[in-house]
C-alpha positions in Angstrom: -15.8 3.3 -19.3 -13.5 1.2 -17.2 -10.2 0.1 -18.7 -9.9 -3.5 -19.9 -7.9 -5.5 -17.3 -5.1 -7.8 -18.4 -4.5 -9.5 -15.0 -5.2 -8.2 -11.5 -3.0 -7.1 -8.7 -4.3 -9.3 -5.8 -3.8 -8.4 -2.2 -4.0 -11.5 0.0 -4.3 -11.1 3.7 -3.4 -14.7 4.6 -3.8 -13.9 8.3 -4.4 -11.1 10.7 -2.2 -12.8 13.3 0.9 -10.8 14.2 3.8 -10.9 16.7 3.5 -7.1 17.3 0.6 -4.9 18.5 1.3 -1.5 16.8 -1.2 1.2 17.8 -1.8 2.4 14.3 -2.4 -1.0 12.6 -5.7 -1.5 10.8 -5.9 -5.3 11.1 -8.8 -6.9 13.1 -7.4 -8.0 16.5 -10.6 -9.5 17.8 -9.8 -13.0 16.7 -7.3 -14.8 14.4 -8.5 -15.5 10.9 -6.7 -17.2 8.0 -7.1 -17.9 4.3 -6.3 -21.6 3.6 -4.2 -22.8 0.7 -7.5 -24.0 -0.8 -8.8 -20.4 -0.5 -5.7 -19.1 -2.3 -6.3 -21.6 -5.1 -9.9 -20.4 -5.4 -8.8 -16.8 -5.8 -6.1 -17.6 -8.4 -8.5 -19.8 -10.4 -11.2 -17.1 -10.4 -9.4 -14.3 -12.2 -6.2 -13.7 -14.3 -3.6 -12.8 -11.8 -0.8 -10.3 -12.6 0.8 -10.2 -9.2 0.1 -11.0 -5.6 1.0 -9.1 -2.4 0.9 -10.9 0.9 0.1 -8.4 3.7 -2.3 -7.5 6.6 -0.7 -9.6 9.4 2.6 -11.4 9.6 2.3 -14.2 7.0 5.1 -16.2 8.6 2.7 -17.0 11.5 0.4 -18.8 9.0 0.7 -22.6 9.3 0.5 -23.0 5.5 2.7 -20.1 4.7 5.5 -22.3 3.1 3.0 -24.4 1.2 1.2 -21.3 -0.2 4.5 -19.8 -1.3 5.3 -23.1 -3.2 1.9 -23.0 -4.9 2.3 -19.4 -6.0 5.9 -20.0 -7.1 4.9 -23.0 -9.2 2.2 -20.9 -10.9 4.9 -18.4 -11.9 3.1 -15.6 -10.1 5.0 -12.4 -9.2 4.9 -12.3 -5.4 5.5 -9.4 -3.0 5.5 -9.5 0.8 4.9 -6.8 3.4 6.4 -7.6 6.8 7.8 -6.3 10.0 10.8 -8.6 9.4 9.5 -11.7 11.2 8.1 -13.4 8.0 11.3 -13.2 6.0 13.3 -14.4 9.0 11.4 -17.7 8.9 12.1 -18.3 5.2 15.1 -20.0 3.7 17.2 -18.1 1.2 15.7 -20.2 -1.6 12.2 -19.2 -0.5 13.1 -15.6 -0.2 14.5 -15.5 -3.7 11.0 -16.3 -5.0 9.8 -12.7 -4.2 9.7 -10.0 -6.7 9.8 -7.4 -3.9 9.9 -7.4 -0.1 8.6 -4.5 1.9 9.6 -3.8 5.5 7.8 -1.3 7.7 9.6 1.5 9.4 7.8 4.4 10.9 10.8 6.3 12.4 14.4 6.8 11.4 16.0 6.0 14.7 16.3 2.7 16.6 14.9 4.2 19.8 11.8 5.6 18.2 11.1 2.6 16.1 11.5 0.1 18.9 9.5 2.2 21.2 6.7 2.3 18.6 6.8 -1.3 17.4 8.7 -3.3 20.0 12.3 -4.0 21.2 14.5 -5.4 18.5 12.3 -4.5 15.5 14.7 -1.9 14.2 17.6 -4.3 14.0 15.5 -7.1 12.6 14.3 -4.8 9.7 17.8 -3.7 8.9 19.2 -7.2 9.1 16.5 -8.6 6.9 16.9 -5.7 4.4 20.6 -6.5 4.1 19.8 -10.2 3.7 17.3 -9.6 0.9 19.6 -7.3 -1.0 22.5 -9.8 -0.7 20.2 -12.3 -2.3 19.3 -9.8 -5.1 15.7 -9.4 -3.8 14.5 -5.8 -4.3 13.5 -4.1 -1.0 11.1 -1.3 -0.3 10.9 0.4 3.1 7.3 1.4 3.7 6.2 4.1 6.2 2.7 5.2 7.2 2.4 9.0 7.2 0.6 10.0 10.4 0.5 12.8 12.9 3.3 11.2 14.9 5.9 11.1 12.1 4.8 13.3 9.2 7.8 15.7 9.6 10.3 12.8 9.8 9.6 10.9 6.7 12.5 12.4 4.7 14.9 11.0 7.3 13.4 7.5 6.8 13.8 7.9 3.0 17.4 8.8 3.5 17.9 5.7 5.7 16.2 3.6 3.0 18.5 5.1 0.4 21.6 4.3 2.5 20.5 0.7 2.7 19.9 0.5 -1.1 16.1 0.2 -0.7 13.2 2.0 -2.3 10.9 4.0 -0.1 7.1 4.0 -0.1 4.6 6.1 1.8 0.9 5.5 2.6 -1.2 8.1 4.3 -2.7 6.8 7.6 -6.3 5.6 7.2 -8.7 5.8 10.2 -10.0 2.2 9.9 -10.1 1.8 13.7 -9.3 5.2 15.2 -8.7 8.8 14.3 -5.9 9.1 16.8 -3.2 9.2 14.2 -5.0 11.0 11.4 -3.3 13.9 9.8 -4.8 17.4 9.8 -4.7 19.5 6.6 -1.5 21.3 7.4 0.3 18.1 8.5 -0.7 16.3 5.3 0.7 19.0 3.0 3.7 19.7 5.2 4.6 16.0 5.1 4.3 15.8 1.3 6.1 19.1 0.7 9.2 17.8 2.7 9.1 14.5 0.9 9.1 16.1 -2.5 12.1 18.2 -1.5 14.0 15.1 -0.3 14.7 13.6 -3.7 13.4 12.3 -7.1 9.9 10.9 -7.1 9.2 7.6 -8.9 5.4 7.2 -8.4 2.7 9.3 -6.8 -0.8 7.8 -6.7 -2.1 9.7 -3.8 -4.9 11.4 -5.8 -4.9 15.0 -4.6 -1.1 15.2 -4.5 -0.9 13.7 -7.9 -3.4 16.2 -9.3 -1.5 19.2 -7.7 1.7 17.9 -9.3 0.0 18.0 -12.7 0.3 14.3 -13.3 -2.3 12.4 -15.3 -4.9 10.1 -13.8 -3.9 6.7 -12.8 -4.8 3.9 -15.1 -6.4 1.1 -13.1 -5.9 1.3 -9.3 -8.3 0.5 -6.5 -11.5 -1.2 -7.5 -10.4 -1.3 -11.2 -7.3 -3.4 -11.5 -7.0 -4.6 -7.9 -8.8 -7.1 -5.7 -8.2 -7.5 -2.0 -9.1 -10.6 0.0 -9.1 -10.4 3.8 -8.2 -13.2 6.2 -12.0 -13.6 6.8 -12.6 -14.2 3.1 -14.1 -10.8 2.3 -13.5 -9.5 -1.2 -12.8 -5.8 -1.4 -11.9 -3.1 -4.0 -9.4 -1.5 -1.5 -7.7 -2.8 1.6 -9.2 0.1 3.6 -12.7 -0.2 2.3 -15.0 -0.5 5.3 -18.1 -2.0 3.6 -18.1 -5.8 3.5 -20.6 -7.6 1.3 -18.7 -9.8 -1.2 -17.2 -13.2 -0.4 -15.0 -15.8 -2.2 -17.9 -17.6 -3.8 -19.0 -14.3 -5.3 -15.5 -13.7 -6.7 -15.8 -17.1 -8.3 -19.1 -16.2 -9.8 -18.2 -12.8 -11.0 -14.7 -13.5 -12.1 -13.0 -10.5 -13.8 -16.4 -8.8 -14.0 -16.3 -8.2 -10.3 -14.9 -4.8 -11.1 -18.4 -4.0 -12.5 -20.2 -5.2 -9.4 -22.1 -2.5 -7.4 -19.6 -2.8 -4.5 -16.6 -2.1 -6.8 -18.3 0.6 -8.8 -19.1 2.5 -5.7 -15.5 3.8 -5.6 -16.2 5.6 -8.9 -18.6 8.1 -7.1 -17.4 11.7 -7.6 -18.7 14.3 -5.1 -20.9 17.0 -6.6 -18.5 19.6 -5.2 -15.7 18.2 -7.4 -17.5 17.7 -10.7 -16.5 21.0 -12.3 -13.0 21.1 -10.8 -10.1 21.4 -13.3 -8.4 18.5 -11.5 -11.4 16.1 -11.4 -10.0 13.7 -14.1 -6.8 13.1 -12.2 -8.1 13.4 -8.6 -11.6 11.9 -8.9 -12.6 13.5 -5.6 -9.7 12.1 -3.7 -9.3 8.8 -1.9 -12.7 7.0 -1.7 -11.8 5.0 1.3 -10.6 8.0 3.2 -13.8 9.9 2.3 -16.0 7.0 3.6 -14.0 6.6 6.8 -13.7 10.2 7.7 -16.6 12.3 6.3 -18.7 10.6 3.6 -18.3 9.3 0.1 -20.4 12.2 -1.2 -18.0 14.8 0.2 -14.6 15.8 -1.2 -11.4 14.5 0.3 -10.6 16.5 3.5 -7.1 17.4 2.1 -8.5 19.1 -1.0 -7.4 22.8 -1.0 -10.6 24.0 -2.7 -12.8 22.2 -0.1 -10.7 23.6 2.7 -10.7 27.1 1.3 -6.9 27.1 1.1 -4.4 28.2 -1.6 -2.9 25.5 -3.8 0.3 24.1 -2.3 3.3 25.2 -4.2 5.8 22.4 -4.6 7.1 20.4 -7.5 8.6 16.9 -7.7 11.9 15.9 -9.1 11.7 13.3 -11.9 12.9 9.9 -10.8 13.1 6.3 -11.9 10.6 4.9 -14.4 11.1 1.4 -13.1 8.0 -0.7 -12.1 7.0 -1.1 -8.5 4.7 -3.9 -7.4 2.3 -1.8 -5.3 2.5 1.4 -7.3 -0.7 0.8 -9.3 -2.7 -0.8 -6.5 -2.9 1.7 -3.7 -3.0 5.5 -3.0 0.7 5.4 -2.5 3.9 7.4 -3.2 7.2 5.8 -4.1 10.8 7.1 -4.1 13.2 4.8 -5.9 16.6 3.7 -4.5 19.5 5.2 -6.3 21.3 2.8 -8.5 24.7 2.9 -10.2 24.7 5.2 -13.2 22.0 7.5 -11.8 23.0 11.0 -10.8 22.5 12.0 -7.2 19.8 14.4 -6.3 
């Protein structure tokens, strides 16, 4: 039985427009789409909203960005933003203080690598906007995508985030558009092994890693306590889910019961290979979106040691902060908390 939901974590892709053209980005670049303020109202009036994250493209390029922020703020909604720095730069200090968390994307720990990957000046923009947010007492998370180009360098990005006073979050690259940056088995486990050695872990919701660490299953998560709405108005259980069939009018019709729709329940499928595994309750076959994108929903996650015929990875995590993080329960993600006064150093 699925858990009873007391408010959803909503991911809104207000637009897929962006000022950068990063090679690993999953957004649709064929045309520019936008959710209107009226669309945002429809979403918020269809279900009980716990929090909203604004992601996908650069929201600051949306012509109604400021009006949408005012609407969400007036509702008392907890709002988070994921940005390359552009969207926060167009906000006033008062608008910026409305956010419960701001995430900035860094894929490398040096200015030359970051600017080569994302564009000249991006490194300095991210660090400047990070400092600005923290000066305004807005929590900051640095987010990196673990991919074959940087999997061995993530602990350096984590150290940089800690120096700035920011949390650090890692998502594994998903092959939405290309396999060019996908990790192989050894790269996946090497990357996580080095991260776990780098300092205390706050949250790990990457299913297979979580299971190997001996952590319990996540309550809620993709397709259970989260709803994603794309700039085209598609309603998805996971931001990476490739199958589109639900639209905003169906969200209005289903309401909170949308998690029981066939589209959302599809994520519950556990591969036959996994059903007698001792980790099945916490792993559930691994990431459903990755399975669909890479091999098939009926097959185990490619990073499963048992499926790969490999020994179990031998690493442990250091216990970290128990504070809440806006994206922790709504994605297959891993978070390392910024050290705060009164906490011992790792």
